[in-house]
C-alpha positions as CSV (number, residue, x, y, z in Angstrom):
1,M,11.8,-2.2,10.0
2,K,13.1,-1.0,6.6
3,I,10.4,0.0,4.1
4,G,10.9,-0.2,0.4
5,I,8.6,1.8,-1.9
6,L,8.1,0.3,-5.4
7,G,6.8,3.2,-7.4
8,S,7.1,7.0,-7.0
9,G,3.6,8.2,-8.0
10,N,1.3,10.2,-5.7
11,V,0.6,7.3,-3.3
12,G,4.1,6.0,-3.1
13,R,5.7,9.5,-2.7
14,S,3.2,10.6,-0.1
15,L,3.0,7.5,2.0
16,G,6.7,7.0,1.8
17,A,7.4,10.5,3.1
18,W,5.0,10.0,6.0
19,V,6.5,6.6,6.9
20,A,10.0,8.3,6.9
21,Q,8.6,11.1,9.0
22,V,7.6,8.7,11.8
23,G,11.0,7.1,11.9
24,F,11.1,4.1,9.5
25,P,14.1,3.9,7.1
26,V,12.7,4.3,3.6
27,G,14.1,3.4,0.1
28,F,12.4,4.4,-3.2
29,T,12.7,2.9,-6.6
30,S,11.0,3.8,-9.9
31,R,11.2,3.1,-13.6
32,T,12.3,6.7,-13.9
33,S,15.2,7.3,-11.6
34,A,14.5,11.0,-11.5
35,H,11.1,10.3,-10.0
36,A,12.6,8.1,-7.3
37,Q,15.2,10.8,-6.5
38,E,12.5,13.5,-6.2
39,A,10.5,11.2,-3.9
40,A,13.5,10.5,-1.7
41,Q,14.4,14.2,-1.5
42,H,10.8,15.0,-0.6
43,A,10.7,12.4,2.1
44,G,14.0,13.4,3.7
45,H,15.1,11.7,6.9
46,G,17.8,9.8,5.2
47,S,15.5,8.3,2.6
48,K,17.5,6.6,-0.2
49,V,17.1,5.8,-3.9
50,L,17.9,2.1,-4.7
51,D,17.8,-0.1,-7.7
52,L,15.1,-2.7,-7.7
53,I,17.0,-5.7,-6.5
54,P,18.9,-3.9,-3.7
55,L,15.5,-2.4,-2.6
56,V,14.0,-5.8,-2.3
57,D,17.0,-7.4,-0.6
58,E,17.4,-4.6,2.0
59,S,13.7,-4.0,2.8
60,D,11.6,-5.8,5.4
61,L,8.3,-4.5,3.9
62,I,8.0,-3.8,0.2
63,F,5.1,-1.4,-0.6
64,L,3.6,-2.0,-4.0
65,T,2.4,1.3,-5.2
66,L,2.6,0.7,-9.0
67,P,-0.6,0.2,-10.9
68,F,-1.8,-3.4,-10.5
69,S,-1.4,-4.1,-14.2
70,E,2.4,-3.5,-13.9
71,I,3.1,-5.6,-10.8
72,N,3.8,-8.9,-12.5
73,T,6.1,-7.3,-15.0
74,A,8.0,-5.4,-12.3
75,L,8.4,-8.3,-9.9
76,R,8.8,-11.3,-12.2
77,P,12.6,-10.8,-12.7
78,L,12.9,-10.6,-8.9
79,A,11.2,-13.9,-8.1
80,A,14.3,-15.4,-6.6
81,H,14.7,-12.5,-4.2
82,L,11.2,-12.5,-2.8
83,T,11.4,-15.6,-0.6
84,Q,9.9,-14.8,2.8
85,K,9.6,-11.1,1.8
86,T,6.5,-9.2,2.8
87,L,4.8,-7.5,-0.1
88,V,2.3,-4.8,1.1
89,D,-0.2,-4.6,-1.7
90,L,-1.7,-1.1,-2.1
91,T,-2.9,-1.7,-5.6
92,N,-6.4,-2.2,-6.9
93,P,-7.3,-4.1,-10.1
94,I,-9.5,-1.3,-11.6
95,T,-10.3,-0.3,-15.2
96,P,-8.6,2.8,-16.7
97,D,-11.8,4.9,-16.0
98,H,-11.7,3.8,-12.3
99,R,-15.4,2.7,-12.5
100,A,-15.0,-1.1,-12.2
101,L,-12.8,-3.9,-11.0
102,T,-11.1,-6.2,-13.5
103,I,-10.9,-9.0,-10.9
104,G,-13.5,-9.7,-8.3
105,H,-16.0,-11.9,-6.5
106,A,-14.1,-15.2,-6.8
107,N,-10.6,-13.7,-6.6
108,S,-8.8,-10.5,-5.9
109,G,-5.7,-8.7,-7.1
110,A,-3.9,-9.4,-3.9
111,E,-4.5,-13.1,-4.3
112,V,-3.3,-13.0,-7.9
113,I,0.0,-11.4,-6.7
114,A,0.3,-14.1,-4.0
115,Q,-0.3,-16.9,-6.6
116,S,2.3,-15.4,-8.9
117,F,4.9,-15.1,-6.2
118,P,4.2,-17.9,-3.7
119,S,7.5,-17.6,-1.8
120,A,6.5,-14.1,-0.6
121,H,4.0,-13.1,2.0
122,V,1.3,-10.7,0.6
123,V,-0.6,-8.3,2.9
124,K,-3.4,-6.1,1.5
125,A,-3.4,-2.7,3.1
126,F,-3.6,1.1,2.5
127,N,-5.6,0.6,-0.7
128,A,-8.8,2.5,0.1
129,V,-7.3,5.9,1.0
130,F,-6.6,8.8,-1.3
131,A,-3.0,10.0,-1.7
132,E,-4.1,13.4,-0.5
133,V,-4.8,11.9,3.0
134,Y,-1.3,10.4,3.1
135,A,0.2,13.8,1.9
136,S,-1.6,15.5,4.8
137,Q,0.2,13.3,7.2
138,S,-2.9,13.2,9.4
139,A,-4.8,10.0,10.2
140,Q,-7.9,12.0,11.4
141,I,-10.7,13.8,9.7
142,D,-12.9,16.0,11.8
143,G,-11.4,14.5,15.0
144,R,-12.1,10.9,14.0
145,I,-9.5,8.3,13.2
146,I,-9.5,6.7,9.8
147,S,-9.4,2.9,9.8
148,I,-6.9,1.0,7.7
149,F,-8.1,-2.5,6.9
150,F,-5.4,-5.1,6.3
151,A,-5.6,-8.8,5.3
152,G,-3.1,-11.6,4.9
153,D,-2.3,-15.2,5.7
154,D,1.1,-14.8,7.5
155,S,0.7,-13.6,11.1
156,K,4.2,-12.2,11.4
157,S,3.9,-10.1,8.2
158,K,0.5,-8.9,9.3
159,E,1.8,-7.8,12.6
160,C,4.6,-5.8,10.9
161,V,2.1,-4.0,8.7
162,R,-0.2,-3.4,11.7
163,Q,2.7,-1.7,13.5
164,V,3.3,0.7,10.6
165,I,-0.4,1.5,10.4
166,A,-0.5,2.2,14.1
167,R,2.7,4.3,14.1
168,L,1.0,6.6,11.5
169,G,-1.9,7.1,13.8
170,F,-4.5,5.1,11.9
171,D,-6.8,2.6,13.4
172,P,-5.5,-0.8,12.3
173,V,-8.3,-3.3,11.6
174,D,-7.4,-6.9,10.9
175,A,-9.7,-8.0,8.1
176,G,-8.7,-11.6,8.2
177,P,-7.1,-13.8,5.6
178,L,-5.8,-12.6,2.2
179,R,-9.0,-13.9,0.5
180,N,-10.8,-11.1,2.2
181,S,-9.1,-8.7,-0.2
182,R,-12.1,-9.5,-2.3
183,Y,-14.0,-7.2,0.0
184,L,-11.3,-4.6,0.5
185,E,-10.6,-3.9,-3.2
186,P,-14.3,-2.9,-3.9
187,L,-14.0,-0.6,-0.9
188,S,-11.5,1.4,-2.9
189,L,-14.0,1.8,-5.7
190,L,-16.6,3.1,-3.3
191,N,-13.9,5.6,-1.9
192,I,-13.2,6.8,-5.5
193,H,-16.8,7.1,-6.4
194,L,-17.7,9.0,-3.2
195,G,-14.7,11.3,-3.6
196,R,-14.6,12.0,-7.3
197,E,-18.1,11.3,-8.6
198,L,-20.3,12.4,-5.7
199,G,-18.3,15.4,-4.6
200,F,-17.0,14.4,-1.2
201,G,-13.4,15.2,-2.2
202,T,-10.2,13.3,-1.6
203,R,-9.9,14.1,2.2
204,I,-12.2,11.3,3.2
205,G,-11.9,7.9,4.8
206,F,-13.7,5.0,6.4
207,A,-13.9,4.2,10.1
208,L,-15.0,1.1,11.8
209,L,-16.9,1.8,15.0
210,R,-16.8,-1.0,17.6
211,N,-16.6,-1.8,21.3
212,R,-13.0,-2.2,22.4
């Protein structure tokens, strides 16, 4: 599977480098080409810098790592290229101070993206983990595996995302249909509050304990 990273901030750069490390072909794009070039050089393993349309056309999974507020503007000119593409939504619709959601309860950011681009398949995943965990390239903390929850309506797209999660060493947890992003996005706020407000730091994560 070819992975396209839309955005070259801390999350996109760190997760993209890890995905490349475990063997997936990775392409980066960014509003600032120098940032995409730096991310690709950091990732290595043949990672490429691509313009936006080629990135979408060539990628099997497109990781959305821009701020949620920028997704519609970035993707709208590409609507014709998104048919049957899998958009992996890492974003969270949060306020600038990271203390509240701008969308919630009766909807979610992931559902808004899906409604805006109905020809694509949206899978919510990777949204409740700090970039520092991805930068560490370790899916464990204190010997315990972090769970990555993912939600979506297309089974094939979800299976592709599950494979990436598992290849990285995380515990993939299918959280059901895309509407359950309404529960996963608040989880990111809890993660932020625990890490940055309550002093747990950014090397933290959630784990689901269950009988196998």
